[in-house]
C-alpha angles and dihedrals in degrees: 000000000000116000125208120265093248094052091046101044114348100077091056092047092047093051090046090052091049091049090054096036093111085068119013098047091041092049090049090050091047090053088059092044096251116141126235111305097202099261089139086087086082093059095090089053095046096105090055092046091049091052092046089050092050093049093045096045094045090046090051092047094052096037094051097034127236096306122153091254093049095048091047091050091049091050092047091050092049092048091051092048093055096038095099089055091049092050090046091052093049092047092050102039107013110160125319121239121198111268120238119212092239098052118127120218124207128196103207130189111216120197123190102045108135100175145008089266090061089052092049091048091052092049094049092048094048092047091053091062107099098230095045109092098178139000124193113190122200109198095182094063098024096241143115140202110217125187116202131185093215116071123240103359097135094136092062090048092053092046092049092055091048092048092058090068133340093239092063114091121183126196125185107233101173140000129200 
């Protein structure tokens, strides 16, 4: 007996999308220049949504057999489930640029981030500024380490963060 597509695969994909909504949906909205839509409210429920996704995707995989569609659905669900960790890793470590001796580092406190997508948006914007060589954003403790090639231009850094969105407030904590 043939089941509907949603019953076979859609429920697992929906729960996977909800488990990663603090990131994937926000990143997609950021690409189209929409601000945060409040999907961070699902973050406390993420462990439950991850468990539900695992149960539904494994159930779909074993119920429908190891067909191409079932395996692709399972892979998509797993990728969506780990996407917040992937975004967090990229925000923290990104890619390393060679350090110049005259670079200035700033430890910056950033208020107003409500999700990982906000942190990613701030990082992308900061790294698009010509003098900023690298920006590592830490959503968990609302801070950033920013490396600039021009010495002592902290005011421009603070203004750049505020111009992204009014709710973001940056404060220089330390410079080295």
